[in-house]
C-alpha positions as CSV (number, residue, x, y, z in Angstrom):
1,Y,-45.5,27.9,-51.0
2,M,-46.9,24.4,-51.0
3,Q,-45.6,21.6,-53.2
4,I,-48.1,19.0,-54.1
5,S,-47.5,15.5,-55.5
6,Y,-50.3,13.1,-56.0
7,R,-51.2,9.5,-57.1
8,T,-54.5,7.7,-57.5
9,V,-55.5,4.7,-55.5
10,L,-57.7,2.1,-57.0
11,H,-60.7,1.4,-54.7
12,R,-63.1,-0.1,-57.3
13,P,-63.2,-1.2,-61.0
14,L,-63.1,1.8,-63.3
15,R,-66.4,2.6,-65.1
16,R,-65.0,4.8,-67.8
17,A,-61.8,4.6,-69.6
18,K,-60.7,8.2,-69.0
19,R,-60.8,10.0,-65.8
20,R,-58.5,12.8,-64.5
21,W,-57.9,15.3,-61.7
22,V,-57.0,18.8,-62.4
23,I,-54.7,20.6,-59.9
24,T,-54.2,24.3,-59.7
25,T,-51.2,25.9,-58.0
26,L,-51.2,25.5,-54.2
27,E,-48.9,27.7,-52.1
28,L,-48.2,27.4,-48.3
29,E,-45.3,28.6,-46.3
30,E,-44.5,27.7,-42.7
31,E,-45.3,30.2,-40.0
32,D,-47.7,32.1,-42.3
33,Q,-49.6,34.4,-40.1
34,G,-52.9,34.5,-42.0
35,P,-55.6,35.8,-41.9
36,F,-57.3,32.4,-41.5
37,P,-58.9,30.5,-43.0
38,K,-56.6,31.2,-45.9
39,F,-57.0,29.9,-49.4
40,V,-54.1,27.7,-50.5
41,G,-55.4,26.0,-53.8
42,E,-58.2,24.4,-55.7
43,L,-58.9,20.8,-57.1
44,F,-61.1,19.8,-60.0
45,N,-62.4,16.5,-61.4
46,D,-63.6,16.5,-65.0
47,M,-66.7,14.3,-64.0
48,S,-68.3,17.4,-62.7
49,H,-69.3,18.2,-66.3
50,N,-71.9,15.4,-66.4
51,M,-73.1,15.3,-62.8
52,S,-73.2,17.2,-59.6
53,L,-70.2,16.2,-57.4
54,I,-69.2,16.8,-53.8
55,Y,-65.5,17.1,-52.9
56,L,-64.2,15.4,-49.7
57,I,-60.8,15.7,-47.8
58,S,-59.3,13.4,-45.2
59,G,-56.1,12.2,-43.6
60,P,-53.3,13.8,-41.5
61,G,-53.9,17.5,-41.0
62,V,-57.6,17.0,-41.5
63,D,-59.0,14.4,-39.2
64,E,-55.8,12.5,-38.2
65,Y,-52.7,13.3,-36.1
66,P,-50.2,14.9,-36.0
67,E,-52.6,17.8,-36.5
68,I,-56.4,17.8,-36.8
69,G,-58.3,20.6,-38.5
70,L,-55.4,22.2,-40.2
71,F,-56.9,21.8,-43.8
72,S,-60.5,21.9,-45.0
73,I,-62.7,22.3,-48.1
74,E,-65.1,25.0,-47.3
75,D,-67.4,24.6,-50.3
76,H,-68.0,21.0,-51.1
77,R,-69.3,21.9,-54.5
78,N,-65.8,22.9,-55.6
79,G,-62.3,21.8,-54.5
80,R,-61.1,24.9,-52.8
81,V,-58.6,24.1,-50.0
82,Y,-58.1,26.3,-47.0
83,V,-55.5,26.3,-44.1
84,H,-56.7,27.4,-40.7
85,R,-53.5,28.2,-38.7
86,P,-49.7,28.7,-39.0
87,V,-47.7,25.5,-39.8
88,D,-44.2,24.7,-38.3
89,R,-42.2,22.9,-40.9
90,E,-39.7,21.7,-38.3
91,T,-42.5,20.0,-36.5
92,T,-44.4,18.6,-39.5
93,P,-42.5,19.0,-42.7
94,S,-45.3,17.4,-44.9
95,F,-48.9,16.0,-44.9
96,M,-50.3,13.1,-46.9
97,V,-53.9,14.2,-47.6
98,Y,-56.7,12.2,-49.4
99,F,-59.3,13.8,-51.8
100,D,-62.4,12.1,-53.1
101,V,-65.5,13.0,-55.2
102,V,-69.0,11.5,-54.6
103,D,-72.3,11.9,-56.4
104,R,-74.4,14.6,-54.7
105,L,-77.5,12.6,-55.0
106,T,-76.4,9.0,-54.5
107,R,-73.4,9.7,-52.3
108,K,-71.5,7.2,-54.3
109,V,-67.7,7.6,-54.8
110,M,-67.3,8.5,-58.4
111,D,-63.5,8.3,-58.9
112,N,-60.3,7.0,-57.4
113,S,-58.9,8.9,-54.4
114,L,-56.3,11.5,-55.1
115,I,-53.4,11.5,-52.6
116,F,-51.6,14.8,-52.0
117,N,-48.2,14.9,-50.4
118,I,-48.2,18.5,-49.2
119,R,-44.7,19.7,-48.3
120,I,-44.5,22.9,-46.2
121,G,-42.2,25.5,-47.7
122,D,-39.2,26.3,-45.4
123,V,-38.4,29.8,-44.1
124,N,-35.3,30.7,-42.1
125,D,-36.8,30.8,-38.7
126,H,-34.2,29.0,-36.7
127,A,-30.8,30.3,-35.8
128,P,-27.9,27.8,-35.4
129,Q,-27.8,26.4,-31.8
130,F,-24.7,25.2,-29.8
131,P,-25.2,22.2,-27.5
132,E,-23.9,24.3,-24.6
133,K,-23.5,28.0,-24.0
134,E,-20.1,27.6,-22.4
135,F,-17.3,25.1,-22.9
136,N,-14.3,24.4,-20.7
137,I,-11.3,22.8,-22.3
138,S,-7.6,22.2,-21.3
139,V,-4.6,22.4,-23.5
140,E,-0.9,21.6,-22.9
141,E,1.4,24.6,-22.8
142,N,3.6,22.8,-25.4
143,H,0.8,22.3,-27.8
144,P,2.1,22.9,-31.4
145,A,0.7,25.8,-33.4
146,G,-1.7,25.0,-36.2
147,Q,-3.0,21.8,-34.6
148,P,-6.7,21.6,-33.5
149,I,-7.3,21.9,-29.9
150,F,-11.2,21.7,-30.0
151,Q,-14.1,21.4,-32.4
152,I,-17.3,23.3,-31.8
153,L,-20.5,22.5,-33.7
154,A,-23.8,24.2,-34.0
155,V,-27.1,22.7,-35.3
156,D,-29.7,24.6,-37.5
157,L,-33.2,23.0,-37.5
158,D,-34.2,24.5,-40.8
159,E,-34.5,22.4,-43.9
160,E,-31.3,20.4,-44.6
161,N,-29.1,21.2,-47.5
162,T,-30.5,24.6,-47.9
163,P,-29.0,27.9,-47.1
164,N,-31.2,28.2,-44.1
165,S,-29.4,25.3,-42.4
166,Q,-25.9,25.9,-43.7
167,V,-23.7,27.2,-40.8
168,L,-20.5,29.2,-40.8
169,Y,-18.3,29.8,-37.7
170,F,-16.3,32.9,-36.7
171,L,-14.2,34.1,-33.7
172,I,-15.8,37.2,-32.2
173,S,-13.2,37.9,-29.4
174,Q,-10.3,36.5,-27.4
175,T,-9.4,37.5,-23.8
176,P,-6.6,38.2,-23.2
177,S,-5.6,39.3,-26.6
178,L,-1.9,38.4,-27.1
179,K,0.1,38.7,-30.2
180,E,2.3,35.7,-29.5
181,S,-0.6,33.5,-28.3
182,G,-3.7,33.6,-30.6
183,F,-6.5,31.3,-31.7
184,Q,-8.2,30.7,-35.0
185,I,-11.4,28.9,-36.0
186,D,-12.2,27.1,-39.2
187,R,-15.3,28.7,-40.9
188,T,-16.9,25.4,-42.0
189,S,-15.6,22.7,-39.6
190,G,-15.6,24.7,-36.4
191,E,-12.1,23.5,-35.4
192,I,-10.2,25.9,-33.1
193,R,-6.5,26.0,-33.7
194,L,-3.6,27.6,-31.9
195,S,-1.4,30.2,-33.6
196,G,1.9,31.0,-31.8
197,C,3.0,29.5,-28.4
198,L,1.2,29.3,-25.1
199,D,2.9,30.6,-22.0
200,Y,1.3,29.6,-18.7
201,E,3.2,32.2,-16.7
202,T,1.9,34.9,-19.1
203,A,-1.7,33.8,-19.6
204,P,-2.9,30.6,-17.8
205,R,-6.5,31.0,-19.2
206,F,-8.2,32.3,-22.3
207,T,-11.8,33.1,-23.0
208,L,-13.0,32.8,-26.6
209,L,-16.4,34.1,-27.9
210,V,-17.4,32.0,-30.9
211,G,-20.2,32.9,-33.3
212,A,-22.2,30.7,-35.7
213,K,-24.6,32.0,-38.5
214,D,-26.6,30.4,-41.2
215,L,-26.9,31.6,-44.9
216,G,-30.7,32.1,-44.8
217,E,-32.4,35.4,-45.6
218,P,-32.0,37.1,-43.3
219,P,-29.1,35.2,-41.7
220,L,-29.5,34.2,-38.1
221,T,-26.7,34.1,-35.6
222,S,-25.9,32.6,-32.1
223,T,-22.8,32.6,-29.9
224,A,-21.0,30.3,-27.4
225,T,-18.1,30.9,-24.9
226,V,-15.0,28.6,-24.9
227,H,-12.8,28.8,-21.8
228,V,-9.3,27.5,-22.6
229,N,-7.2,26.4,-19.6
230,V,-3.5,26.2,-20.2
231,Q,-1.7,23.3,-18.6
232,E,1.7,24.0,-17.2
233,G,4.5,22.5,-19.3
234,N,8.3,22.9,-19.4
235,N,9.0,25.7,-21.8
236,H,11.6,27.6,-19.8
237,R,15.2,26.3,-19.5
238,P,16.7,26.5,-16.0
239,T,19.9,28.6,-15.8
240,F,22.6,29.1,-13.2
241,T,22.8,32.6,-11.7
242,R,26.6,32.3,-11.9
243,E,28.7,30.4,-14.4
244,N,31.8,30.1,-12.2
245,Y,32.3,29.3,-8.5
246,R,35.5,29.0,-6.4
247,I,35.6,27.1,-3.1
248,Q,38.3,25.8,-0.6
249,I,38.0,22.4,1.1
250,S,40.3,20.8,3.7
251,E,41.7,17.5,2.8
252,G,41.1,14.3,4.6
253,C,37.5,14.9,5.7
254,T,34.0,14.7,4.3
255,S,31.7,17.7,4.4
256,Q,28.1,18.5,3.7
257,S,26.8,21.5,1.8
258,V,30.1,22.9,0.8
259,L,28.4,24.9,-1.9
260,R,24.8,25.9,-2.9
261,L,24.2,26.6,-6.6
262,L,21.2,28.8,-7.3
263,V,19.2,28.4,-10.5
264,Q,16.4,30.3,-12.2
265,D,13.4,28.8,-14.0
266,G,10.5,30.7,-15.4
267,D,8.0,27.8,-15.0
268,L,5.4,27.5,-12.3
269,P,7.2,26.8,-8.9
270,F,7.0,23.4,-7.3
271,T,6.0,21.6,-10.5
272,S,7.9,19.0,-12.5
273,A,8.6,21.8,-15.1
274,W,10.2,23.9,-12.4
275,R,12.1,21.3,-10.3
276,V,15.6,20.6,-11.5
277,K,18.2,17.9,-11.2
278,F,21.9,18.4,-11.1
279,R,24.7,16.2,-12.5
280,I,28.4,16.4,-12.2
281,L,29.5,16.1,-15.8
282,N,33.3,16.2,-15.4
283,G,35.9,16.2,-12.5
284,N,34.3,13.6,-10.3
285,E,35.7,10.4,-11.8
286,E,36.9,9.2,-8.4
287,G,33.6,9.8,-6.7
288,H,34.7,12.4,-4.1
289,F,31.5,14.6,-4.6
290,D,27.8,14.3,-5.0
291,I,25.1,16.9,-5.5
292,F,21.3,16.8,-4.8
293,T,18.5,19.3,-5.1
294,D,17.0,21.2,-2.2
295,P,13.2,20.6,-2.7
296,E,12.2,23.9,-1.2
297,T,14.6,26.3,-2.9
298,N,15.5,24.3,-6.0
299,E,19.2,24.9,-5.3
300,G,21.9,22.4,-5.9
301,I,23.8,21.3,-2.7
302,L,27.3,20.1,-3.3
303,N,28.8,17.6,-0.8
304,V,32.2,16.0,-0.2
305,I,31.5,12.3,0.4
306,K,35.0,10.9,0.0
307,P,38.0,12.7,1.6
308,L,40.2,14.7,-0.8
309,D,44.0,14.4,-0.9
310,Y,46.1,17.5,-1.2
311,E,49.2,15.6,-2.2
312,T,47.4,13.8,-5.1
313,H,45.2,16.6,-6.5
314,P,45.6,20.0,-4.9
315,V,43.1,21.6,-7.4
316,R,40.0,20.1,-9.0
317,S,37.5,21.5,-11.5
318,L,33.9,20.3,-11.6
319,V,31.5,20.9,-14.5
320,I,27.9,20.7,-13.2
321,T,24.8,20.7,-15.4
322,V,21.2,21.4,-14.6
323,E,18.0,20.4,-16.3
324,N,14.3,20.0,-15.4
325,E,12.6,16.8,-14.3
326,E,10.2,17.3,-17.2
327,L,11.4,17.4,-20.9
328,L,11.9,20.9,-22.2
329,F,9.8,22.2,-25.1
330,P,11.0,25.8,-25.8
331,C,9.1,28.3,-28.0
332,E,11.3,29.6,-30.8
333,G,10.0,31.8,-33.6
334,G,6.4,31.3,-32.6
335,Q,6.8,27.5,-32.8
336,V,7.3,24.9,-30.0
337,R,10.6,23.1,-30.4
338,G,11.6,20.0,-28.7
339,P,12.0,18.0,-26.8
340,V,15.4,19.5,-26.1
341,G,18.0,17.7,-24.1
342,A,20.7,20.3,-23.8
343,A,21.3,21.6,-20.2
344,A,22.9,24.7,-18.7
345,S,26.2,24.2,-17.0
346,A,28.5,25.9,-14.4
347,T,32.1,25.4,-13.4
348,V,33.2,24.9,-9.8
349,S,37.0,25.3,-9.0
350,V,37.9,23.4,-5.9
351,Q,41.1,24.2,-4.1
352,V,42.2,21.5,-1.6
353,M,43.7,22.8,1.6
354,D,46.7,20.9,3.0
355,A,46.2,19.1,6.4
356,N,48.2,16.6,8.5
357,D,47.4,13.2,6.9
358,P,47.7,10.0,8.9
359,P,50.5,7.6,8.0
360,A,49.6,5.2,5.3
361,F,50.4,1.5,5.6
362,H,51.9,-0.3,2.5
363,P,50.1,-2.7,2.3
364,R,47.2,-1.9,4.7
365,S,46.7,-5.6,5.3
366,F,49.0,-8.6,4.8
367,V,49.1,-12.3,5.6
368,V,51.9,-14.2,7.4
369,S,52.0,-18.0,7.9
370,E,53.5,-19.7,10.9
371,L,53.4,-23.2,12.4
372,D,51.1,-23.8,15.4
373,G,53.0,-23.8,18.6
374,A,55.7,-21.3,17.5
375,R,58.0,-20.4,20.3
376,P,58.8,-16.9,21.6
377,G,61.3,-14.8,19.7
378,I,60.1,-15.7,16.2
379,Q,59.8,-12.7,13.8
380,L,56.4,-12.8,12.1
381,G,56.5,-9.7,9.8
382,I,57.2,-6.0,9.5
383,F,54.6,-3.2,9.2
384,N,55.6,-0.5,6.8
385,A,54.0,3.0,7.0
386,T,54.9,6.3,5.4
387,D,53.7,9.9,6.0
388,P,52.1,11.3,2.9
389,D,52.8,14.8,4.0
390,R,56.5,14.6,4.7
391,A,59.0,11.9,3.7
392,A,61.2,12.6,6.7
393,S,58.5,12.4,9.3
394,R,59.2,10.2,12.3
395,I,56.7,7.4,12.7
396,R,56.1,5.3,15.8
397,Y,54.4,1.9,15.8
398,K,52.3,0.4,18.6
399,L,50.0,-2.5,19.0
400,A,46.3,-1.8,18.9
401,Y,44.9,-5.3,18.9
402,D,46.6,-8.4,20.2
403,P,43.9,-10.2,22.4
404,A,46.1,-13.2,23.3
405,H,49.2,-11.1,24.1
406,W,51.3,-13.3,21.8
407,V,53.4,-10.6,20.1
408,T,55.4,-7.4,20.5
409,I,56.1,-4.7,18.0
410,D,59.2,-2.6,17.6
411,E,58.3,1.1,18.0
412,L,60.6,2.3,15.3
413,S,60.9,-0.5,12.7
414,G,57.4,-2.0,13.0
415,T,58.8,-5.5,13.4
416,V,56.3,-8.0,15.0
417,T,57.9,-10.8,17.1
418,T,56.3,-13.6,19.2
419,R,56.7,-13.3,23.0
420,Q,54.6,-16.4,23.9
421,Q,54.0,-19.8,22.5
422,I,51.2,-19.6,19.9
423,D,48.3,-22.0,20.1
424,R,46.0,-22.5,17.1
425,E,43.3,-23.9,19.4
426,S,43.0,-20.5,21.2
427,P,39.5,-19.0,21.3
428,Y,41.0,-15.9,19.7
429,V,41.9,-17.8,16.5
430,N,39.1,-17.9,13.9
431,D,39.4,-20.4,11.1
432,S,43.2,-20.6,11.7
433,F,43.6,-16.8,11.5
434,Y,44.8,-14.6,14.3
435,V,44.4,-10.9,13.7
436,I,47.0,-8.4,14.8
437,I,46.3,-4.6,14.4
438,A,49.0,-2.0,14.7
439,H,48.9,1.8,14.7
440,A,51.4,4.2,13.1
441,V,51.5,7.7,14.7
442,D,53.3,10.6,13.0
443,D,54.9,13.6,14.7
444,G,52.5,16.2,13.2
445,L,50.4,18.7,15.0
446,P,48.1,17.3,15.9
447,P,49.5,13.7,15.6
448,Q,47.6,11.5,13.2
449,T,47.2,7.7,13.4
450,G,47.1,5.1,10.6
451,T,46.0,1.5,11.0
452,G,47.5,-1.7,9.5
453,T,46.5,-5.3,9.9
454,L,48.6,-8.5,10.0
455,M,46.6,-11.7,9.4
456,L,48.6,-14.5,11.1
457,F,47.7,-17.9,9.5
458,L,48.6,-20.8,11.9
459,S,49.5,-24.0,10.1
460,D,48.2,-26.9,12.2
461,V,50.4,-29.6,13.9
462,N,49.3,-32.7,15.6
463,D,49.4,-31.4,19.1
464,N,46.0,-32.5,20.3
465,A,45.0,-36.1,21.1
466,P,41.3,-37.0,20.4
467,A,39.1,-37.0,23.5
468,L,35.5,-37.9,24.2
469,H,32.9,-35.3,23.6
470,P,31.6,-33.9,27.0
471,H,28.1,-35.4,26.5
472,S,29.7,-38.9,25.8
473,R,31.7,-39.0,29.1
474,Y,28.6,-39.7,31.3
475,V,25.9,-42.0,29.9
476,E,22.9,-43.9,31.4
477,V,21.4,-47.3,30.5
478,C,18.5,-49.2,31.9
479,E,19.4,-52.4,33.7
480,S,17.0,-54.4,31.6
481,A,18.3,-53.0,28.2
482,L,20.6,-55.8,27.3
483,N,22.6,-55.1,24.0
484,E,21.4,-51.5,23.9
485,T,23.6,-49.3,21.8
486,L,25.3,-46.3,23.3
487,L,26.8,-43.8,20.8
488,L,30.1,-42.3,22.0
489,Q,31.4,-39.3,20.1
490,A,35.0,-38.0,20.1
491,E,36.5,-34.6,19.1
492,D,40.0,-33.3,18.2
493,G,41.2,-29.7,18.2
494,D,43.5,-30.3,15.2
495,L,42.6,-30.0,11.5
496,E,42.9,-32.5,8.7
497,P,45.0,-34.6,8.5
498,Y,45.5,-34.7,12.2
499,A,41.9,-35.4,13.3
500,D,39.3,-38.0,12.3
501,P,38.7,-40.7,11.4
502,F,39.4,-42.0,14.9
503,T,40.2,-45.5,16.1
504,F,38.5,-46.7,19.2
505,E,39.6,-49.6,21.4
506,L,38.7,-50.9,24.9
507,D,41.7,-50.6,27.3
508,K,42.9,-54.2,27.6
509,S,44.6,-53.4,30.9
510,W,41.1,-53.6,32.4
511,E,40.6,-57.3,31.7
512,S,37.4,-57.6,33.6
513,E,35.6,-55.4,31.1
514,G,36.0,-57.8,28.2
515,D,33.0,-59.9,29.1
516,T,30.8,-56.9,30.0
517,W,31.3,-54.3,27.3
518,K,31.9,-54.4,23.6
519,L,32.6,-51.8,20.9
520,G,30.3,-51.8,17.8
521,E,30.4,-49.9,14.5
522,N,33.1,-47.2,14.1
523,R,31.8,-44.2,12.2
524,G,35.1,-42.3,12.1
525,W,34.1,-39.7,14.7
526,S,31.9,-41.9,16.9
527,V,31.6,-45.5,18.0
528,E,28.9,-47.8,19.4
529,L,29.2,-49.2,23.0
530,L,27.2,-52.3,23.8
531,M,26.5,-54.0,27.2
532,L,27.0,-57.8,26.9
533,R,25.3,-58.9,30.1
534,S,22.8,-57.5,32.6
535,L,24.3,-55.5,35.4
536,P,22.8,-54.5,38.7
537,P,22.1,-50.8,39.2
538,G,25.2,-48.8,39.9
539,N,28.0,-46.8,38.4
540,Y,30.5,-48.4,36.1
541,S,33.7,-47.2,34.3
542,V,34.6,-48.3,30.8
543,P,38.2,-47.3,29.7
544,L,38.8,-46.5,26.1
545,L,41.8,-45.7,23.9
546,I,41.2,-43.2,21.1
547,R,43.7,-42.6,18.3
548,D,43.6,-39.9,15.5
549,K,44.4,-40.4,11.9
550,Q,48.2,-40.0,12.6
551,G,48.1,-42.4,15.6
552,L,48.2,-39.9,18.4
553,S,46.2,-41.5,21.2
554,Q,44.8,-40.7,24.6
555,K,43.0,-42.8,27.3
556,Q,39.5,-41.8,28.1
557,T,36.9,-43.2,30.6
558,V,33.2,-43.6,29.9
559,H,31.1,-43.4,33.1
560,V,28.1,-45.6,32.7
561,R,25.2,-45.5,35.1
562,V,23.0,-48.6,35.1
563,C,19.7,-47.6,36.6
564,F,16.2,-48.8,37.3
565,C,13.6,-48.0,34.6
566,P,10.0,-48.5,35.6
567,E,8.8,-48.2,32.0
568,G,11.9,-49.7,30.5
569,V,12.9,-46.5,28.8
570,M,14.0,-43.8,31.2
571,C,15.9,-43.9,34.5
572,V,14.1,-42.9,37.7
573,E,15.9,-41.1,40.5
574,P,15.4,-42.7,44.0
575,S,14.1,-39.6,45.5
576,V,11.2,-39.6,43.0
577,A,9.6,-42.7,44.7
578,V,9.1,-41.0,48.0
579,T,8.0,-37.7,46.8
580,G,4.3,-38.3,47.5
581,T,5.0,-39.7,50.9
582,G,7.3,-36.7,51.7
583,L,4.5,-34.3,51.0
584,L,2.1,-36.2,53.3
585,V,4.8,-36.4,56.1
586,G,5.4,-32.7,55.7
587,T,1.7,-32.0,56.2
588,L,1.3,-34.4,59.3
589,A,4.6,-33.6,61.0
590,P,3.5,-30.9,63.4
591,P,0.5,-32.8,64.9
592,C,2.6,-36.0,65.1
593,A,5.4,-34.3,67.0
594,A,2.9,-32.9,69.6
595,F,1.3,-36.3,70.0
596,M,4.7,-38.0,70.5
597,I,5.8,-35.6,73.2
598,L,2.5,-36.2,75.2
599,A,2.8,-40.0,74.8
600,A,6.4,-40.1,75.8
601,T,5.6,-38.1,79.0
602,L,2.7,-40.5,80.0
603,L,4.8,-43.6,79.2
604,F,7.7,-42.4,81.3
605,L,5.4,-41.8,84.3
606,L,3.9,-45.3,83.9
607,R,7.4,-46.9,83.7
608,C,8.5,-45.2,86.9
609,Y,5.4,-46.5,88.6
610,F,5.9,-50.1,87.6
611,L,9.6,-50.1,88.4
612,S,8.8,-49.1,91.9
613,K,6.7,-52.3,92.3
614,V,9.4,-54.7,91.0
615,R,11.5,-56.5,93.6
616,P,15.1,-55.6,93.6
617,R,17.5,-58.3,92.5
618,S,20.6,-59.4,94.4
619,S,23.9,-58.4,93.1
620,E,25.1,-61.9,93.8
621,E,23.2,-63.4,90.9
622,G,26.0,-62.4,88.5
623,Q,25.6,-63.0,84.7
624,Q,22.2,-63.9,83.5
625,T,21.1,-65.9,80.5
626,L,18.6,-64.3,78.1
627,I,15.4,-66.4,77.7
628,V,13.3,-65.4,74.7
629,Y,9.7,-64.9,75.9
630,N,8.0,-65.6,72.6
631,D,10.4,-67.9,70.7
632,E,7.8,-69.0,68.1
633,S,7.2,-65.6,66.7
634,K,9.6,-64.8,64.0
635,A,8.0,-61.5,62.9
636,I,8.5,-59.7,66.2
637,S,11.5,-61.5,67.7
638,S,13.8,-59.4,69.9
639,Q,17.3,-60.2,70.9
640,V,19.6,-59.2,73.7
641,V,23.1,-59.9,72.8
642,E,25.6,-60.7,75.5
643,S,28.9,-58.9,74.8
644,N,31.6,-58.5,77.3
645,G,29.2,-59.1,80.1
646,Q,26.8,-56.4,79.0
647,V,23.3,-56.7,77.7
648,Q,22.5,-54.9,74.5
649,R,19.0,-54.3,73.2
650,A,18.1,-54.2,69.5
651,F,15.4,-52.1,67.8
652,P,12.0,-53.6,67.8
653,P,11.2,-55.6,64.6
654,A,8.8,-52.9,63.3
655,V,11.7,-50.4,63.0
656,H,14.1,-50.8,60.2
657,A,17.2,-48.7,59.6
658,P,18.2,-48.6,56.0
659,A,21.8,-48.4,55.2
660,G,23.3,-45.0,54.9
661,G,20.8,-43.1,57.1
662,L,18.5,-42.9,60.1
663,P,15.3,-44.9,60.2
664,F,12.1,-43.3,58.9
665,L,9.6,-43.4,61.8
666,S,5.9,-42.8,61.4
667,C,3.8,-41.7,64.4
668,T,2.7,-45.4,65.0
669,Q,6.3,-46.7,64.8
670,T,7.5,-44.1,67.2
671,L,4.8,-45.1,69.8
672,C,5.8,-48.8,69.4
673,A,9.4,-47.9,70.1
674,L,8.6,-46.0,73.2
675,V,6.4,-48.8,74.6
676,W,9.1,-51.3,73.9
677,W,11.7,-49.2,75.6
678,C,9.5,-48.6,78.7
679,F,8.2,-52.1,79.4
680,L,10.8,-54.5,78.0
681,P,12.6,-55.2,81.3
682,D,9.4,-56.4,83.0
683,W,7.2,-58.0,80.3
684,S,9.4,-59.0,77.4
685,V,12.3,-61.0,79.0
686,S,13.2,-62.8,82.2
687,F,16.5,-63.6,83.8
688,Q,17.5,-66.9,85.4
689,R,20.7,-68.0,87.1
690,P,22.9,-70.2,84.9
691,E,23.2,-73.8,85.9
692,N,27.0,-73.6,86.4
693,R,27.0,-70.6,88.7
694,S,29.3,-71.0,91.7
């Protein structure tokens, strides 16, 4: 059917006081199949009694979008309205159409426009539609019954708030169908709820076929599939396969994997709901055992981490519990309970097997005080050890650690006695303690050994005089550094009160040092040494007298080297100055040597030639007086010294022999020496008879 509402629109001033439209019943349903054009209603204006009128129609559905040519007036002389094709209400639920009347002769509008709001009558032509054909959801295994797990909604495009668009939901099927695990759906809201408990191990996945229908005539229906994936949870309690275990363990030793405890769990393997953790609830107060889980088998592995003692506890009872890593939510009476903290337990009875235990020292370690420098024969202490297995066992004592070989131990009584003088300054003494370790050996099979320790504390005595620190015994100072401060440090092998602060004095028995050296500020463990006057380079000794806090003194000598400092800061070794020359000489030495050998040979031949030309002198001439040939030259003067009637010739002036070694001769100097030696008798000097010769 078609519902029509109308109102008039004022286009021009009214000409008459009373005008009205007459509307007959108009009926139009959506999706009407015709035949077309189909009459839907008729309009009438009362002005048609006085004049000839023409009816006109316009607006959406006629000459405007959303649809054009849907409505028309076939005979303009009357107001009969026709529809030309089916109408979809869901596409266009209504049309606003304009009707007018005009004079047939003048074509003038005779009345106000009539506006029709044509609403298309709804029919149930749309079934409810789900947004998707299939849904995948996940739900925890411990999801409580009665609580929604998912809401599914369908949309009906028919007219709202009518039976055609009202949707009801229903569950068509569930796969697998389990009595203890079911699903329900709310008819109006579409909420899917769980009834009972889920069990992943029984059914990890469910498929639900859900239907939706409207209330139209006839009702239309559609379906959707919901896949429910169950997420594994902890709903199975782990249990021991046995409730009681009995094991035997030897005393005095640790052991791994003394027992493996098997458990069962119905949850999915290798998940947190399946993995278990063990705990020793009772019987392990002293910490002798621990237990951990094998990650592959889920077994509990019991270990002995601290040796057991048969004599103390020959039998032990352990209570071990097991629970999952994840909290437990068990299903009871169709309802999920939890979380539950109670754990399964098992009892392990441990029988300790007797073994030969090593002797035990009482106490295991003790401290003895003695004065430094104790003489041989002094009793320091007594080791006391007993056999925990047998009171009458024979125990022998022996030294295990005595690095300085200061003591002896009685094999039967354990008495420790000094056999050498004790020195607290020994390198084996650490912070005044000297450690002595003894062993006690029983007569069991096999023999067992216990260990005891004696801590010997050595009280200090003043048996060490202070002395200079090694780096203060030899010092250097530049010859130009007058009043430079040298810091001298002292040390003492004794402890307080037999050590610093020290007293430093110059040894007055060396009176010559008083005007050369002076002591400056005393800092308790060091003193300043000052040089009062400049000294030539060389080595000097400064005697000191050093006293400790109790007056024990010792003479020490400071060796001071006064040296040449080119830059005024650091001493330079003599060998450094000729380093560059030495490198050059090393390079030129081979060619110089060859040249000198050749020159010496030639000069020797020349000397022999000239000597053969000289007239021999008479032996009667006796002693001769040396006359200097060039007595004005001081740079190259040569001397022949008369000693016991013999003539001695000195080195030529160009050759210098430094003290303490042979002269350094260059190639040129060597040639000069050879020439001097070859020709001196003939060219350099002359001999005359003395005036008083007989």
